[in-house]
N, C-alpha and C positions, 0 to 999 in steps of 0.2 A: 378341890385342891388346885384346880386351874386358876381360880380367883385369887388364891393365896399367893401363887407365884407371880401373877400379874401385878398384884399390889406391891410385891417385893421389887419387881422391875421398875414400876412407876415411881416408887419411893426413892430408889437408887438414882434414877434419872433426874427426879425433881431436886434432890439434895445436891447433886453434882452441878446442875444448872444454876442453882441458888448460889453456890460457892463461886462459880465462875463469874456470875453477874457482879458479885461484891468485889472481886479482885481484879478483873480484867481492865478496869478503868485506871488502875495504878500501874500495873506492869503486865502487858498481855502475855509475854513469854513465861513469866513467873506464874501467872494464873493458869496458863495452859499446862505447865509442868505439874502444878498442883492438881489440876483436873485429870491429867494422865495418871498420876499416882493413885488418885481416888478411884478412877475408872478401872485401873489394873487390879486394885484390891477387890472391887466389887465384881469384876469379871471372874476372879479366882473363887469368890464366894458362889457365884452362879455355876461355875465348873463343879464345885463340890456338890451343889444341889442336883446337878445333872447326874453325877456319879451315884448319888443316893437314889435318884429316880430310877437309874438303871438297876440298882440292887432291888428296889421295890418291885419293879417289873419282873425281874427274875424270880423273886419270892412268890409273886402271884402265879407265875408260870409253873413253878415247882408244886405249889399247893393245888393248882388246878389239875395238873397231871396226876397227882396222888389221889385227888377226889375222883377223877375219871376212872383210875385203876380200881379204886375201892368200889365204885358204883358197878363196874363190870363184874368184879369179883362177887359182890353181894347178889347181883342178878343171876349169875350162874349158880350160886349156892341156893338161891330161892327155887330155881328150876329143879335142882337135884333133890332138895328136900320135898318138894311137891310130888315128884315122881316116886320118891320113897314113901310117900304117905305121911310124912311128918308135917302135918298142916300147920301146927303152931310154930315150928322152926322155920317153915317156909314163909309164914307171915312176918316173922321177926326179920328174916333176911330181906324180904321185900320192902319192909319199912326202912331198913338201913340203906337199901338201894336208892329209895326215893330221896332220903336225906342227903346221901352223897351226890346224887344226880343234881339236886337243887344247889348244893354247895359248889359243885363243879360249874354249873351255869352261872352262879353269882361270881365265882372267881374268874370265869371267862370274860364277863363284863368288866370286872376290875382290871384284868390284864389288858383288854382293849383300850380302856380309858387311860391306863398308865402309859401305854404305848403312844396314844395321841398326845398326852401331856409331855412325854419325853421328846417327841418330834417337835412340839411347839417350843420347848425349852432349848433344844439344840438349835432351832432356827433363830431364836432370840440371842442365843449365845454367839452364833456366827455373826449376827448383826452387830453385837457389841464388839467383837474382835475386829470387824471391818471398821467400825467407828474409831477404835483405838489406832488402827493403821492410818486412818485418815487424819487423826489428831497428831500422830507422830509426823506425818507428812506436812501438816499445817505448821507444826513447830519448826520443822526444818525451813519452811518457806519464810516464817517470821524471823527466824535467826538470820537467814540470808538477807532479808530486808534491813534488819537491825545492823548487821555488819556494814552494809552499803551506806546506811544513814550515818553510822559512826565514822566511816572512811570519809564521807563527804564533809562531815563536821570538822574532822581534822584538816582536810584540805582547805576548807573555808577559813580555818584559823590562819592558814598561810597565805591564801590568795584572796580571801574575802574581807570581812569587816576588820579582822585583826591586822591584815596587810594594809588596809586603808588607814587604820590607826597608826601603824608604824610609819607609813608614808607621811601622814600628817605630822607626826613627831619629827621626822626627818626634815620636812619643809620648815617647821618652826625653828629647828636648830640651824638650818641654812639661813633663814632670815635673821636669826640672832647673830650669826657669824658675820653676815653682811652688814648689819647695823653696827656691830662692834668694830668691824673694819672701817666703816665710814667714820665712826666716831674717832678712832685712833688716827686715821688719815687727816681728818679735819683738825683734830687737836695738834697734830704734827705741823700741818700747814699754818695753823694759827700761831703756833709757837715759832715757826720759822719766819713768818711775816713779822712778828713782834721783834724777833732778833735782828732781822734785816733793817727794819725801820730804826731800831735803836742804834744800830751801827752807822746808818746813814746820818742820823741826827748827830752822833758823836763826831763823824767825819766833817759834817757841815760846821759844827761848833769849833772844831779844831782849825778848820780853814779860816773861819771868821777871826779867831784869835790871832792867827798868823798874819792875816791881812792888816789887822789893827796895829800889830807890832811893827810891821814894815812901814806903815804910814808914819808912825812916831819917829822912826829912824830917819826918814826922809825929812 
């Protein structure tokens, strides 16, 4: 029976580790949550097995006590029958005494073995409960690390690469405005220069015409 329970524990542990190995690469916390749920279910199964083992142990104890009582009873009856000269009845009682005594001895061994198995199961059960507590603690630690990582990621969006991108866009916009301002100013100056030259040319032409007219008059 010990081997049966050992195989159950080993199978449970193997299945859970297999599931964890498949999932933890994608999302450690999700994998750990799954692992915890599976472990909690299997721990409950083991708890049920322990309760059943308790019952078996108690049944062995009850049967052993009954066999002891019957063996004592048949032994006394065999002695009484022998004293009374009832040889045949004494022999029958003695035979039953030997059968009950053998049964009691066998049940005692079963009771001792059941107790050992129960102690082993309870020890393994406590180990499983301890591992569950450790996994819950590990989950809390991972969740804390995940929260910090998320917070840093959000801060980096404001002060890190995203901020640098925003700064870059702002610089580009600033250069664009400067270029536009230079272009507008240059166009304005160019337009102003053209206007001034045109006005000067007109003034010079008017002056020349006036001088020519004056010369004709003279």
